[in-house]
BAVEXVEX-947957 format. One line per field, with one value per residue: residue number from 1; residue in one letter; x, y negated, z negated of N, C-alpha, C, O in turn. Coordinates in steps of 0.1 Angstrom, whole numbers. Each point is the difference from the previous one (the first is absolute). Example, Ala and Ser with C-alpha at 12.3 -4.5 7.8 and 13.67 -1.06 7.14 Angstrom:
2
num 1,2
residu A,S
n.x 132,-14
n.y 57,-11
n.z -78,14
ca.x -9,9
ca.y -12,-11
ca.z 0,0
c.x 9,-8
c.y -12,-11
c.z 0,-8
o.x 10,5
o.y 0,-11
o.z -7,-1
//
This chain:
154
num 1,2,3,4,5,6,7,8,9,10,11,12,13,14,15,16,17,18,19,20,21,22,23,24,25,26,27,28,29,30,31,32,33,34,35,36,37,38,39,40,41,42,43,44,45,46,47,48,49,50,51,52,53,54,55,56,57,58,59,60,61,62,63,64,65,66,67,68,69,70,71,72,73,74,75,76,77,78,79,80,81,82,83,84,85,86,87,88,89,90,91,92,93,94,95,96,97,98,99,100,101,102,103,104,105,106,107,108,109,110,111,112,113,114,115,116,117,118,119,120,121,122,123,124,125,126,127,128,129,130,131,132,133,134,135,136,137,138,139,140,141,142,143,144,145,146,147,148,149,150,151,152,153,154
residu M,K,I,K,V,L,F,V,C,H,G,N,I,C,R,S,P,M,A,E,S,Y,F,T,R,L,V,K,E,R,G,L,A,Q,R,F,T,I,S,S,A,A,T,H,T,D,E,L,G,N,P,P,H,A,G,T,R,E,M,L,A,R,E,G,I,P,L,V,P,H,R,A,R,L,L,T,R,E,D,G,A,R,Y,D,Y,I,L,G,M,D,G,E,N,A,R,Y,M,R,R,I,L,G,E,C,P,A,R,I,A,L,L,L,D,F,T,A,H,P,R,A,I,A,D,P,W,Y,T,G,N,F,D,E,T,F,A,D,I,A,E,G,C,A,A,F,L,E,Y,L,Q,K,E,G,Q,I
n.x 9,-9,21,-21,15,-8,10,3,-4,13,21,9,6,-4,-10,-14,2,0,-17,-16,3,-3,-19,-8,8,-8,-18,1,3,-20,-10,0,17,10,18,11,-15,14,-7,-12,4,-21,12,16,-12,9,4,-19,11,1,16,12,3,0,-12,-22,-14,-1,-15,-18,-7,-6,-21,-4,-7,0,0,-7,-3,0,-17,0,5,-24,8,3,-18,-6,7,-16,-13,7,-4,24,7,-10,8,-7,-6,-23,9,14,19,20,9,16,22,9,16,21,20,3,-19,19,-1,-7,22,-1,11,14,1,-4,-22,3,-3,21,4,-11,-9,-3,-16,23,-9,11,-23,-3,6,-14,-9,9,17,-6,-5,15,10,-12,-1,20,6,-11,1,18,-5,-4,12,11,-9,8,18,3,-13,16,0,22
n.y 14,-7,-6,-5,-4,-11,-6,-11,-10,-16,-10,4,-20,1,-16,-12,-20,-12,-10,-13,-18,-12,-12,-12,-22,-15,-4,-17,-19,-6,-13,-22,-4,22,-8,-5,-7,-6,-13,-12,-14,-9,-18,-3,-15,-8,21,-3,19,-14,-10,14,-8,-23,-14,1,-5,-23,-14,-3,-22,-11,3,-11,-21,19,-16,0,18,-24,6,-21,0,0,-12,19,-13,-3,-21,-8,3,-20,-10,3,-7,-11,-5,-6,-23,-2,-15,-12,4,-4,-21,-1,6,-12,-13,-4,0,-20,5,3,8,-14,4,-14,0,3,-7,-22,7,2,-22,-3,-2,11,0,-23,5,-3,-20,20,10,14,22,13,8,-2,-13,-25,-15,-5,-20,-20,-10,-5,-22,-19,-13,-10,-17,-9,-6,-18,-20,-7,-5,-21,-18,0,-22,-7
n.z -2,18,0,-10,17,-15,17,-22,19,-12,7,-15,-11,-20,-15,7,12,-18,-17,10,11,-16,-4,13,0,-16,11,10,-7,-8,18,3,14,-3,-13,17,-14,17,-16,14,-19,4,-1,13,-4,-18,-12,-13,-5,-19,13,0,-19,11,-10,2,13,0,-15,8,10,-18,-13,14,-8,-1,14,-20,13,8,-14,-1,-21,6,-16,5,1,24,5,-7,18,13,-18,1,20,-15,18,-20,3,-3,-9,13,7,-18,-1,15,0,-16,13,9,-4,-5,-8,-8,20,15,6,-16,19,-15,18,-8,4,22,-1,9,23,-16,25,1,18,-1,-5,11,-2,-19,-2,12,-22,19,1,-8,15,17,-4,0,20,0,-8,11,17,-1,-3,20,20,-9,0,19,10,-4,5,13,-1,-9
ca.x -7,9,3,-4,7,-4,9,-9,5,-10,-3,8,9,14,6,-6,4,16,-1,-5,14,11,-2,-3,12,5,-8,3,16,-2,-7,-16,-10,-13,-8,-6,-6,3,-4,1,-14,3,-11,-7,-5,5,9,-7,3,12,12,10,7,13,14,-1,5,17,7,0,11,13,0,-1,-14,-9,-10,-12,-12,-7,-8,-1,-18,-5,-2,-15,-1,2,15,0,-3,6,15,3,7,-2,13,3,11,-2,-10,-9,-1,-9,-13,-7,2,-12,-12,-7,-3,-6,2,5,12,16,10,6,13,8,8,10,-6,9,12,3,-4,-9,-2,-6,9,-2,-6,7,-8,3,13,11,14,-4,11,-3,-15,6,8,-8,-8,9,0,-12,1,9,-5,-15,4,5,-10,-12,8,3,-12,-1,-11,7
ca.y -14,-11,-11,-11,-14,-13,-11,-10,-13,-11,-1,13,-4,0,12,15,8,0,8,11,4,2,13,7,6,10,13,6,3,8,12,2,-7,6,-1,-14,-10,-11,-12,-11,-8,-13,-2,-13,0,-10,3,13,1,-6,7,-1,-9,2,2,13,3,-5,8,17,7,-4,11,9,9,0,-7,7,-7,-8,-12,-5,9,-2,11,6,8,14,3,6,12,5,-4,9,-11,-16,-7,-14,-3,-8,1,-6,13,10,-4,0,14,6,-9,7,16,1,14,9,11,-3,-7,-10,-5,-9,8,-1,6,12,-3,-1,-18,-5,-16,-4,-2,-16,1,-8,-10,-13,0,-1,7,11,8,8,8,13,8,3,11,10,5,8,13,9,1,9,11,5,4,16,11,1,5,13,-3,4
ca.z 1,2,-10,8,-5,4,-1,1,-3,7,16,7,13,-4,-11,2,11,0,-7,9,8,-8,-8,11,2,-11,-5,14,-3,-11,7,-5,7,5,-14,-2,8,-4,7,-5,2,-5,-12,9,14,9,11,6,15,3,-2,-13,-3,8,-11,-3,10,0,-9,3,9,-5,-7,10,-5,12,-4,6,6,-10,1,-12,0,-15,-9,-2,-13,5,0,-13,1,7,-5,-14,-9,5,-6,1,1,-7,-12,7,10,-6,-3,12,2,-9,4,14,-4,-15,-3,9,-3,5,-8,2,-7,6,3,-7,-14,-1,-1,-17,-3,10,0,12,11,4,15,10,6,-7,-5,10,-5,5,-6,-11,2,3,-11,-8,5,2,-15,-4,8,-3,-16,3,3,-11,-9,5,0,-17,-3,7,12,14
c.x 5,-4,-3,3,-6,7,-8,4,-12,-6,2,9,14,3,-10,2,15,2,-4,11,11,-4,-2,15,6,-6,6,14,2,-4,-13,-11,-14,-8,-7,-9,1,-6,1,-12,2,-14,-6,-2,9,10,-6,3,13,11,7,6,13,12,-2,5,15,6,-1,9,13,6,-1,-16,-10,-15,-13,-11,-8,-7,-5,-17,0,0,-16,-6,1,14,1,-2,7,16,0,8,-1,11,1,14,3,-15,-11,-9,-10,-15,-11,-3,-15,-16,-9,-2,-11,4,4,7,13,5,-1,10,7,13,13,0,8,15,4,-4,-13,-1,-7,12,-6,-7,7,-3,4,12,10,8,-7,10,-2,-16,3,6,-10,-10,9,0,-13,-3,4,-2,-13,2,6,-11,-9,9,0,-14,-3,-8,7,9
c.y -14,-9,-12,-12,-12,-13,-10,-13,-8,3,15,0,0,13,14,7,3,16,17,4,4,18,11,7,6,13,5,6,12,16,1,-6,6,1,-15,-7,-15,-10,-13,-8,-11,-2,-13,0,-8,5,13,2,-2,12,-1,-15,2,4,15,7,1,12,15,4,-6,13,14,11,-4,-5,12,-11,-3,-10,-4,7,-4,12,2,8,16,4,5,13,7,1,6,-15,-11,-7,-16,-4,-13,-2,-6,13,10,-7,0,14,6,-7,10,17,4,15,9,11,-2,-4,-12,-7,-12,7,1,6,12,-2,0,-15,-4,-13,1,0,-13,1,-8,-12,-17,-2,-1,9,15,11,6,9,12,7,6,12,11,6,7,14,11,4,5,15,10,3,7,11,4,7,12,0,4,11
c.z 0,-10,7,-8,7,-6,2,-2,7,11,7,12,-8,-10,1,11,0,-7,7,7,-7,-6,11,5,-10,-2,15,-3,-11,4,-9,7,2,-13,0,11,-7,8,-10,2,-5,-12,6,16,8,12,10,15,5,-1,-9,4,6,-14,-3,11,2,-11,0,14,-5,-5,9,-3,14,-5,3,5,-8,5,-10,-2,-16,-9,-2,-13,4,-6,-14,-2,10,-2,-12,-5,8,-8,6,-1,-15,-10,8,8,-8,-6,12,1,-8,-2,10,-4,-10,-6,7,-5,1,-12,3,-7,8,5,-7,-13,-3,-2,-18,-2,6,0,12,10,7,15,9,8,-6,-4,11,0,6,-8,-12,-1,4,-12,-11,6,3,-14,-5,7,-6,-15,0,2,-10,-10,7,-3,-17,0,7,11,14,-3
o.x 7,-12,9,-6,3,-2,-5,4,-9,-11,-5,1,9,5,5,0,6,7,6,3,7,7,4,1,7,7,2,4,10,3,-5,-12,-10,-11,-8,4,-6,1,6,-7,12,-9,-11,6,-1,2,6,-4,5,-3,-4,1,6,9,10,11,6,7,10,6,10,11,2,-1,-3,-5,-1,-2,-5,5,-3,-7,9,-4,-7,7,3,2,10,6,1,8,-10,-1,5,0,3,9,12,-10,-12,-12,-11,-10,-12,-12,-8,-11,-11,-11,-5,12,-9,3,9,-8,1,-1,-4,5,7,10,1,7,-8,-4,0,4,-2,12,-11,1,-1,8,2,4,11,9,-7,-5,1,-2,-5,-3,1,-3,-7,-2,-1,-1,-7,2,-3,-5,-3,0,-8,-6,-2,0,-10,-4,-6,7
o.y -3,-1,-3,-3,1,-2,-1,-1,3,5,2,9,-1,11,11,12,7,9,11,11,9,10,11,12,10,8,12,11,8,11,10,-1,-7,4,-2,1,-3,2,1,2,-2,8,-3,8,0,-8,6,-8,5,10,-9,-1,10,8,6,6,11,10,7,11,4,5,11,12,-11,6,4,-12,8,-7,10,3,-2,11,-9,9,8,12,7,5,13,5,2,-1,1,0,-2,8,-3,8,3,2,6,8,1,3,7,3,5,5,11,3,3,1,5,-4,0,-3,-6,7,10,-1,4,9,1,-5,-6,-7,11,-2,-3,10,-12,-9,-11,-12,-6,2,6,11,12,10,9,12,12,10,9,12,10,11,10,11,7,8,12,12,7,9,12,12,6,10,5,5
o.z -9,-4,8,-11,12,-12,11,-12,7,2,11,9,9,3,-3,0,8,4,-3,-2,5,0,-3,2,2,-7,0,3,0,-6,-5,-4,2,0,-9,11,-10,13,-11,10,-5,-3,-5,8,12,10,9,8,10,-7,-6,12,-2,1,-3,-3,0,2,-4,0,8,4,-6,3,4,-9,12,-4,-7,8,-7,9,-8,5,-3,-5,-10,-4,-2,-10,-1,9,-6,-13,11,-12,12,-1,-3,2,-3,-1,4,-2,-2,1,4,-5,0,1,-1,1,9,-12,-7,-9,12,-12,10,-8,0,-7,-11,0,-9,-12,10,-10,5,-4,2,7,-1,4,6,0,-1,9,-8,-3,-3,-7,-5,-3,-5,-7,1,-2,-6,-5,-2,-3,-10,-8,1,-4,-6,-7,-3,-3,-4,5,9,8
//
């Protein structure tokens, strides 16, 4: 049975597609791709239908990580039943995720909650710092995968 993971950020053009692409490559490198369904979504409608931000595309290209085919989409109530883990990037995301999803069986958390130093992942749309965002996402994805292994889910 596949583990279904949904990464979420404000507009689904910077952080969440970066996390989706990074985590997709990470599980592929470890021979675990067949065990996962991975996607991403937005909590707001600002960017619906748009491709990932140029900064995200450039950052992933610099790191040699293929960008998954992507157009921004909105998080829906149905996602709460469709995914096992719904992982946001900051506290605002978490508030909107809970508002949109309501009561659901999915585990809702922030990506960096799985690290030794839980914190928000800054939005590079505002900071312009895609390097810092990438480093946080890489840390969070590695810690999340380690969590799944420790829990015996993979």
